C-alpha positions as CSV (number, residue, x, y, z in Angstrom):
1,M,94.2,111.8,161.1
2,E,92.2,108.8,159.5
3,K,91.3,111.1,156.6
4,M,95.3,111.2,156.0
5,I,95.6,107.4,156.4
6,N,92.6,106.8,153.7
7,I,93.8,109.0,151.4
8,L,97.4,107.5,151.4
9,F,96.0,104.1,151.1
10,F,93.9,105.6,148.0
11,F,97.1,106.7,146.6
12,I,99.1,103.3,147.0
13,Y,96.0,101.5,145.4
14,L,96.3,103.5,142.3
15,V,99.9,103.9,142.3
16,A,99.8,99.7,142.1
17,G,96.9,99.4,140.1
18,I,98.9,102.0,137.1
19,T,102.2,99.6,137.8
20,G,100.4,96.2,137.5
21,H,98.4,97.3,134.2
22,R,102.3,98.5,132.8
23,I,103.5,95.3,133.7
24,D,101.3,93.2,131.9
25,S,101.3,95.2,129.3
26,M,105.1,94.6,129.0
27,R,104.3,90.6,129.9
28,S,101.8,91.3,126.9
29,K,104.5,92.9,124.3
30,V,107.5,89.9,125.5
31,K,105.0,87.1,124.5
32,E,104.0,89.2,121.2
33,D,107.9,89.6,120.2
34,L,108.6,86.4,121.0
35,D,105.9,84.7,119.0
36,I,106.7,87.2,116.3
37,E,110.4,85.8,116.3
38,R,109.5,82.1,116.2
39,E,107.0,82.5,113.4
40,L,110.2,84.9,111.7
41,K,111.9,80.8,111.9
42,L,109.5,79.4,110.4
43,I,108.9,82.0,107.4
44,N,112.5,82.5,106.9
45,K,114.5,79.5,106.2
46,A,118.2,79.4,105.6
47,P,119.0,79.9,102.0
48,I,121.0,78.4,99.5
49,K,121.6,82.0,97.6
50,S,119.9,85.3,98.2
51,I,119.6,88.0,95.8
52,H,118.9,91.8,96.1
53,T,116.9,92.9,93.6
54,K,116.5,96.1,91.5
55,F,113.6,96.8,93.6
56,G,115.1,96.5,97.2
57,D,113.8,93.2,97.8
58,L,116.1,90.9,99.5
59,V,115.5,87.6,98.1
60,D,116.0,84.4,99.2
61,C,116.4,80.7,97.3
62,I,115.1,78.1,99.2
63,D,115.1,74.0,98.6
64,I,112.2,74.1,97.4
65,K,111.6,70.9,99.6
66,K,112.1,73.0,102.5
67,Q,110.3,76.0,101.9
68,P,107.9,77.2,104.7
69,V,105.0,75.5,103.7
70,F,105.9,71.9,104.7
71,D,106.0,73.4,108.5
72,H,102.0,73.4,108.3
73,P,100.4,70.9,110.6
74,L,98.2,69.9,108.0
75,L,101.1,69.6,105.3
76,T,103.4,67.4,107.3
77,N,103.2,64.5,104.8
78,H,102.4,66.5,101.6
79,K,104.0,65.2,98.5
80,L,105.3,68.1,96.4
81,Q,103.8,68.9,92.8
82,T,106.4,70.6,91.0
83,K,103.8,71.6,88.1
84,P,100.1,71.1,87.4
85,S,98.5,68.1,85.6
86,F,96.1,70.3,83.8
87,E,98.8,71.9,81.4
88,N,97.9,69.9,78.3
89,I,94.2,69.4,79.6
90,I,92.7,73.1,79.5
91,K,92.2,73.5,75.9
92,K,93.3,77.2,74.8
93,T,90.7,80.2,74.1
94,N,90.6,82.7,71.4
95,V,92.8,85.3,73.0
96,K,95.4,87.7,72.0
97,N,98.2,88.0,73.9
98,S,99.0,91.7,74.6
99,S,102.4,93.2,73.6
100,T,102.0,95.1,76.8
101,K,103.0,92.9,79.5
102,A,104.0,94.4,83.3
103,I,107.6,93.4,84.0
104,F,108.3,92.1,87.4
105,G,109.7,88.8,88.9
106,I,113.7,88.1,89.2
107,E,114.9,89.4,85.3
108,R,118.8,89.0,85.8
109,E,119.8,86.6,88.3
110,Q,117.9,83.8,89.3
111,C,118.0,81.2,92.1
112,P,120.2,78.2,91.6
113,S,118.1,74.7,90.3
114,G,116.3,73.0,93.0
115,T,115.5,76.3,95.0
116,V,112.9,79.1,94.5
117,P,112.6,82.4,95.4
118,I,111.0,83.6,98.7
119,K,110.9,87.4,99.8
120,R,112.9,87.4,103.3
121,T,110.1,88.7,105.8
122,T,111.1,91.2,108.7
123,H,110.0,91.7,112.2
124,D,108.2,94.4,111.1
125,D,107.0,93.0,108.0
126,L,105.0,90.2,109.5
127,I,103.5,92.8,112.4
128,R,102.0,94.7,109.5
129,A,101.0,91.7,107.4
130,K,98.7,90.9,110.8
131,S,97.6,94.0,111.2
132,Y,96.6,94.2,107.4
133,Y,95.1,90.7,106.7
134,S,93.0,91.1,109.8
135,N,91.1,93.7,108.1
136,F,90.2,91.3,104.8
137,S,86.8,90.9,105.2
138,E,84.2,92.9,103.1
139,L,82.2,93.3,106.0
140,T,85.1,95.7,107.8
141,P,84.2,99.2,108.1
142,G,86.0,101.4,105.8
143,T,85.8,98.6,103.1
144,H,84.3,99.1,99.8
145,I,84.0,97.0,96.6
146,A,83.4,96.9,92.9
147,Q,83.4,93.5,91.5
148,V,81.8,91.3,88.6
149,T,80.8,87.6,90.2
150,L,79.7,84.8,88.4
151,V,77.5,82.7,90.9
152,S,76.8,79.0,90.8
153,D,74.2,77.5,88.7
154,P,73.2,73.9,87.9
155,D,73.5,74.4,84.3
156,F,77.2,76.2,84.9
157,G,78.5,75.6,88.4
158,P,80.4,74.7,90.2
159,Y,83.6,76.1,89.1
160,Y,87.1,75.1,89.2
161,G,89.0,78.3,87.4
162,V,88.9,81.5,86.3
163,E,91.4,84.1,84.4
164,G,91.7,87.3,83.1
165,T,94.1,89.7,81.8
166,N,94.2,93.1,84.1
167,S,95.2,96.5,83.5
168,V,97.9,97.7,86.3
169,Y,97.9,100.8,87.4
170,S,99.8,102.6,90.3
171,V,97.4,104.6,92.4
172,K,97.8,107.4,95.3
173,V,96.9,105.6,98.7
174,E,97.7,107.1,102.0
175,K,99.7,105.3,104.7
176,D,96.3,103.8,106.2
177,Q,94.9,103.1,102.9
178,S,95.0,100.3,99.9
179,S,93.7,99.8,96.5
180,T,93.3,96.4,95.3
181,S,92.4,94.6,91.7
182,M,92.3,90.9,92.1
183,I,90.5,87.8,90.4
184,W,89.3,85.3,93.1
185,V,87.7,81.9,93.7
186,Q,86.0,81.1,96.7
187,N,83.1,78.8,98.4
188,G,80.8,79.1,101.3
189,P,79.0,81.4,103.4
190,N,80.5,84.6,104.6
191,G,81.6,83.9,108.1
192,D,82.8,80.4,106.8
193,R,84.4,81.0,103.2
194,S,87.1,79.5,101.7
195,L,88.7,81.7,99.2
196,I,91.8,82.4,96.8
197,G,92.9,85.4,95.0
198,I,95.7,86.7,93.0
199,G,96.1,90.5,91.9
200,W,97.7,93.9,92.4
201,H,97.3,95.9,94.9
202,V,98.6,99.3,96.1
203,V,99.2,98.7,100.2
204,P,101.4,100.8,102.4
205,I,101.1,99.6,105.7
206,L,101.8,95.6,104.2
207,Y,104.8,97.0,102.3
208,N,106.1,100.5,103.7
209,D,106.2,101.7,100.1
210,D,103.6,103.2,98.0
211,A,104.3,101.0,94.8
212,T,102.1,98.6,92.9
213,H,102.8,94.9,94.3
214,L,101.7,91.1,92.5
215,F,100.0,89.5,95.7
216,A,97.8,86.3,96.5
217,V,95.6,85.7,99.7
218,W,94.2,82.7,100.7
219,T,91.1,82.4,103.6
220,T,89.8,79.0,104.9
221,G,86.4,79.0,106.7
222,G,86.7,82.6,107.4
223,S,89.7,84.9,107.6
224,K,90.1,84.8,111.4
225,K,90.3,81.1,111.3
226,G,93.0,80.7,108.6
227,G,94.8,82.3,106.0
228,C,97.4,85.6,105.0
229,Y,99.0,87.4,102.4
230,N,101.6,85.9,100.3
231,L,104.0,83.7,102.1
232,Q,103.6,85.5,105.5
233,C,102.0,82.4,107.1
234,S,102.7,78.2,106.2
235,G,100.0,77.8,103.0
236,F,101.7,78.6,99.3
237,V,103.9,76.3,97.4
238,Q,106.0,78.2,95.6
239,T,107.6,76.6,92.5
240,S,108.3,79.7,90.1
241,K,111.9,80.4,89.8
242,K,111.3,83.9,88.1
243,I,107.7,85.0,90.0
244,Y,107.8,85.5,93.6
245,L,104.4,87.1,96.0
246,G,104.7,90.7,96.5
247,V,107.1,91.5,94.0
248,P,106.7,95.1,93.2
249,L,105.4,95.6,89.0
250,S,107.8,98.4,88.1
251,N,106.0,99.4,85.0
252,T,102.2,100.5,85.2
253,S,99.6,101.9,83.0
254,I,98.8,105.7,82.2
255,I,95.2,106.6,81.3
256,N,94.9,107.6,77.8
257,G,98.5,106.4,77.1
258,R,99.8,102.7,77.1
259,M,98.3,99.9,79.1
260,L,100.4,97.8,81.1
261,E,98.6,94.3,81.5
262,I,99.1,91.1,83.6
263,K,97.3,88.1,82.7
264,L,96.3,86.0,85.8
265,S,94.7,82.7,86.3
266,I,93.4,80.3,89.9
267,N,92.7,76.9,88.6
268,Q,92.4,73.6,90.1
269,D,94.4,70.6,89.5
270,P,92.0,67.8,88.5
271,T,93.8,65.1,89.9
272,T,95.7,66.3,93.2
273,K,92.7,68.9,93.3
274,N,95.6,71.7,94.2
275,W,95.0,75.2,93.4
276,W,97.3,76.6,91.3
277,L,98.5,80.2,90.4
278,S,99.6,81.7,87.2
279,N,100.7,84.7,85.4
280,E,100.6,83.8,81.6
281,N,102.6,80.5,81.0
282,E,104.6,80.5,84.1
283,H,103.2,78.8,87.1
284,I,103.7,80.6,90.2
285,G,102.8,77.8,92.7
286,Y,99.7,76.5,94.4
287,Y,97.4,76.1,97.6
288,P,97.3,72.4,98.6
289,A,93.7,71.2,98.7
290,S,94.3,69.9,102.5
291,L,94.6,73.4,103.7
292,F,91.1,74.2,102.8
293,S,88.2,72.9,105.1
294,N,85.3,73.6,102.2
295,L,86.6,74.4,98.8
296,P,86.5,71.1,96.8
297,Y,85.5,73.9,94.0
298,A,84.1,77.3,93.8
299,D,80.4,78.3,94.1
300,Q,81.4,81.5,92.7
301,V,84.4,83.3,90.9
302,G,84.9,86.9,90.3
303,W,86.9,89.7,89.0
304,G,87.0,93.6,90.3
305,G,88.4,95.5,93.3
306,R,87.9,96.4,96.8
307,T,89.8,99.7,98.5
308,T,90.2,100.2,102.7
309,T,90.6,103.3,104.6
310,S,90.8,104.2,108.5
311,V,87.0,104.8,110.0
312,G,86.0,108.2,109.0
313,A,88.5,109.2,106.6
314,P,87.6,109.1,102.7
315,N,88.6,106.1,100.6
316,P,91.5,106.3,97.9
317,P,90.9,105.4,94.2
318,M,90.1,102.3,92.9
319,G,91.3,100.7,89.5
320,S,92.4,103.9,87.7
321,G,90.5,106.0,89.6
322,L,88.0,106.7,86.6
323,F,84.6,105.2,86.4
324,P,83.9,102.3,84.2
325,D,83.2,104.2,80.4
326,N,83.9,101.0,77.7
327,I,86.7,103.1,77.0
328,F,89.8,100.6,77.6
329,T,92.3,103.3,78.2
330,H,90.1,105.2,80.9
331,A,88.9,102.7,83.8
332,C,90.7,99.8,84.9
333,Y,89.8,96.6,82.8
334,F,89.4,92.7,82.3
335,K,89.9,91.4,79.3
336,N,89.2,87.8,77.8
337,V,87.6,86.6,81.4
338,T,86.8,82.8,81.4
339,Y,85.7,80.5,84.0
340,R,86.5,77.2,83.8
341,N,84.5,73.6,84.4
342,K,85.2,70.1,85.5
343,F,86.0,69.3,82.1
344,G,88.7,71.6,81.9
345,Q,87.1,74.1,79.4
346,S,87.2,77.7,79.6
347,F,84.3,79.8,78.6
348,G,83.2,83.2,79.1
349,P,80.8,83.9,81.7
350,P,77.2,84.3,80.6
351,D,75.5,87.5,80.7
352,V,72.5,85.7,83.0
353,L,75.1,84.2,85.7
354,T,76.8,87.4,85.8
355,K,75.9,90.0,88.5
356,A,77.8,93.5,88.9
357,F,78.1,95.1,92.5
358,F,79.3,98.0,93.9
359,D,78.4,99.5,97.2
360,E,79.1,103.0,96.6
361,P,77.9,104.5,93.5
362,H,79.3,107.7,94.1
363,C,82.5,106.3,94.8
364,Y,83.0,103.4,92.9
365,S,81.5,101.7,89.5
366,A,81.5,97.9,88.3
367,E,80.0,97.2,84.6
368,Y,80.2,94.0,82.8
369,Y,80.0,94.2,79.2
370,G,80.1,90.2,77.9
371,D,81.4,89.5,74.6
372,E,82.9,92.6,73.1
373,D,85.2,90.9,70.4
374,K,88.3,88.8,69.3
375,L,90.6,91.3,70.9
376,V,89.2,91.9,74.0
377,G,86.4,89.2,74.4
378,Y,84.3,89.0,77.4
379,S,85.6,91.8,79.4
380,L,84.8,94.3,82.5
381,Q,85.8,97.5,83.8
382,F,85.6,98.9,87.6
383,G,86.5,101.6,89.1
384,G,86.2,104.9,90.6
385,P,87.7,108.2,92.5
386,G,87.0,107.4,96.4
387,G,86.2,109.8,98.2
388,E,83.8,110.3,101.0
389,C,82.5,106.9,100.8
390,G,80.8,106.3,104.3
391,G,81.8,103.6,106.9
């Protein structure tokens, strides 16, 4: 009899434990959903007008003075800057404009005066964005990089801008993978690094599609302390009426065929210290200086790519999927790459301070060519087929 009672109590204890665990899980899920809904209310402002793009995006035209960024606690008294003060300061470089520009942005219908386009964020969008951003660190298992960086030097640094014209590709990736090409500025050591990047990537988990998208990313004091992709959190001030972050790129390059390019730059405004993102001569917007704990300038700028995959799974192609070979219709390239000094002058990276790095040579590579000619200027290539690259 006593044995039966002990067994009965054991089963009661077991059921109570399972039930308690389920209740805790339900409470956690409810709290997570409430937090997501609260964030969505901050991100999705009441639109003056909404536009359905040909890419399938729903873009809201938001009052430029009421966009999500101004909900950030560090920006409550921020003064809106509608254009950078450096427009007439930065010296023009010897760059030949490409006749093969990638087409993106809002082409036919534009937002009314005083408003800016912001892609509407859904509940699932935000969950996917949080999941993907949490793996931004280069130390995350399954992440591999191939890049060219310009390190700080007393005679050349620090740096106040970076630029490059990048060939755009559409590479095949699986749902749990990503492939990225970007330029960036950063300051500080790993773990306490502040970074701003802009480029193109293919990330099914972020966009729920396999298209190539324009993106931007920022971190402050390490990716765990603050930051996000595009406008999935308060931080970026949108000023362009034509281009919005996250927009799909409708045409891409063909290996051994036509090359489609985007000219991208990140520059610090010498007056406000805000960091501006631009495409060609269109200023997309900026990250306010007050967002960052340690980005008064950049101690490193760079150009290159990264891929991510699930632990133990093969990595996807990077760039065009081909290794660098100095043939610009093969591997993905950056041409006319420059950095900017504190005087607003742009220069090509000197060979002595430029470092090509790739962590898995049988999967990816990067090569810096220096000053090639007036057509491509200071240039580099990166990328590779991916495959079994290890953790």
